[in-house]
C-alpha positions as CSV (number, residue, x, y, z in Angstrom):
1,X,39.1,15.8,41.3
2,X,37.5,13.5,39.6
3,X,38.3,10.0,38.6
4,X,38.4,7.5,35.8
5,X,36.1,5.5,37.5
6,X,33.5,8.5,37.2
7,X,33.9,8.4,33.8
8,X,33.1,4.8,33.1
9,X,29.8,4.9,35.4
10,X,28.5,8.2,34.0
11,X,29.1,6.7,30.5
12,X,27.4,3.0,31.4
13,X,24.4,5.2,32.3
14,X,24.3,6.8,29.1
15,X,24.8,4.0,27.3
16,X,21.8,2.8,29.2
17,X,19.7,5.5,28.7
18,X,20.6,5.5,24.9
19,X,19.7,1.7,25.1
20,X,16.4,2.7,27.0
21,X,15.5,5.5,24.8
22,X,16.5,3.3,21.7
23,X,14.1,0.6,22.6
24,X,10.9,3.2,23.2
25,X,11.3,4.9,19.9
26,X,11.5,1.1,18.1
27,X,8.8,-0.1,20.0
28,X,6.3,2.8,18.9
29,X,7.5,2.8,15.5
30,X,6.3,-1.2,15.7
31,X,2.9,-0.1,17.6
32,X,2.8,2.9,14.9
33,X,2.8,0.1,12.0
34,X,0.8,-2.4,13.1
35,X,-2.3,0.0,13.6
36,X,-2.3,0.3,9.4
37,X,-4.9,-1.6,8.1
38,X,-3.2,-2.9,4.6
39,X,-4.8,-3.9,1.6
40,X,-3.1,-6.6,-1.3
41,X,-4.1,-4.6,-4.8
42,X,-4.7,-6.7,-8.3
43,X,-6.0,-5.0,-10.9
44,X,-7.3,-6.2,-14.4
45,X,-6.6,-4.3,-17.4
46,X,-9.5,-5.3,-20.4
47,X,-10.3,-4.0,-24.0
48,X,-14.1,-3.2,-24.8
49,X,-14.2,-7.0,-25.8
50,X,-13.0,-8.3,-22.4
51,X,-9.7,-9.4,-23.9
52,X,-6.6,-8.5,-21.4
53,X,-4.7,-6.0,-22.8
54,X,-1.0,-6.8,-22.1
55,X,1.8,-4.2,-21.3
56,X,-0.5,-1.4,-20.1
57,X,1.2,1.1,-17.8
58,X,-0.3,1.1,-14.4
59,X,0.1,4.1,-12.2
60,X,-1.5,4.3,-8.4
61,X,-0.6,7.3,-6.3
62,X,-1.9,7.8,-2.7
63,X,-4.0,10.8,-2.7
64,X,-5.2,10.5,1.0
65,X,-4.5,8.2,4.0
66,X,-1.2,6.9,4.2
67,X,0.5,8.0,7.1
68,X,2.6,5.9,8.9
69,X,6.1,6.5,10.2
70,X,9.1,5.5,8.8
71,X,11.7,6.9,10.8
72,X,14.4,8.2,8.4
73,X,12.9,6.3,4.8
74,X,11.4,7.9,2.1
75,X,7.9,6.9,2.2
76,X,6.7,5.5,-0.8
77,X,3.6,7.4,-2.6
78,X,3.8,6.3,-6.1
79,X,4.1,2.8,-7.9
80,X,4.8,2.1,-11.7
81,X,4.1,-1.1,-13.4
82,X,2.8,-2.6,-16.5
83,X,0.3,-5.4,-16.9
84,X,1.2,-9.6,-17.8
85,X,-0.2,-11.3,-20.5
86,X,-3.1,-11.7,-19.1
87,X,-3.3,-8.3,-18.2
88,X,-2.9,-8.7,-15.0
89,X,-0.8,-5.9,-12.5
90,X,-0.7,-7.2,-8.8
91,X,0.9,-4.1,-6.3
92,X,2.3,-5.2,-2.7
93,X,0.4,-4.7,0.2
94,X,-0.4,-1.2,0.9
95,X,-1.9,1.1,3.7
96,X,-5.6,1.5,2.9
97,X,-6.8,5.3,1.9
98,X,-7.7,7.0,-1.3
99,X,-5.8,6.1,-4.1
100,X,-5.3,7.4,-7.6
101,X,-5.2,4.4,-10.3
102,X,-4.1,6.3,-13.6
103,X,-3.9,3.5,-16.9
104,X,-1.8,4.0,-20.3
105,X,-1.8,1.7,-22.9
106,X,-0.9,1.9,-26.8
107,X,-4.4,2.3,-29.2
108,X,-6.9,3.1,-25.8
109,X,-8.0,5.9,-24.8
110,X,-6.4,6.6,-21.0
111,X,-7.8,5.8,-17.7
112,X,-7.4,7.8,-14.8
113,X,-10.1,8.2,-11.6
114,X,-9.7,8.0,-7.9
115,X,-10.8,5.1,-5.3
116,X,-11.4,4.4,-1.9
117,X,-9.9,1.4,-0.2
118,X,-10.9,-0.2,3.0
119,X,-10.7,-3.5,2.0
120,X,-7.5,-5.9,3.1
121,X,-7.6,-7.6,-0.8
122,X,-9.3,-5.2,-3.9
123,X,-9.6,-6.2,-7.5
124,X,-10.1,-3.9,-9.5
125,X,-11.3,-4.6,-13.4
126,X,-10.8,-2.1,-15.5
127,X,-12.3,-1.7,-19.0
128,X,-10.2,0.6,-21.2
129,X,-12.0,2.0,-24.9
130,X,-10.6,2.8,-28.1
131,X,-9.7,6.0,-28.7
132,X,-12.3,8.6,-30.6
133,X,-12.4,10.2,-33.8
134,X,-10.7,13.1,-34.2
135,X,-12.4,16.2,-35.2
136,X,-11.1,19.4,-36.9
137,X,-12.6,22.8,-37.1
138,X,-11.8,21.9,-41.1
139,X,-14.0,19.7,-41.1
140,X,-17.2,20.2,-43.1
């Protein structure tokens, strides 16, 4: 015959096992997160006269090298922001790896290039060119 005290002791053992499992998963996640090298990015967007371009769209996409565990959470792989009046956009610390930086500003050619970041802090100075003259097959 099974008594109530057996259920209590079994439930206690199960509770202890669950706590130990949760602590192990948490330690594993923290260790995996601590191994990832991080970088703080600053992007300066200038025109061909070295003057800042404000309100330019800056898009940073992760191409490869961004693999750390986030249990149950969406891993952010793209940042989209605008430059300030000094033409500067700052991105919070991100894992190191290969990134694609795209910059779109009204009245300038679109910029896009892939970079490999390995430093703890990195500043990019990007100069945008004015648009090229449009050519047509009808022009003679």
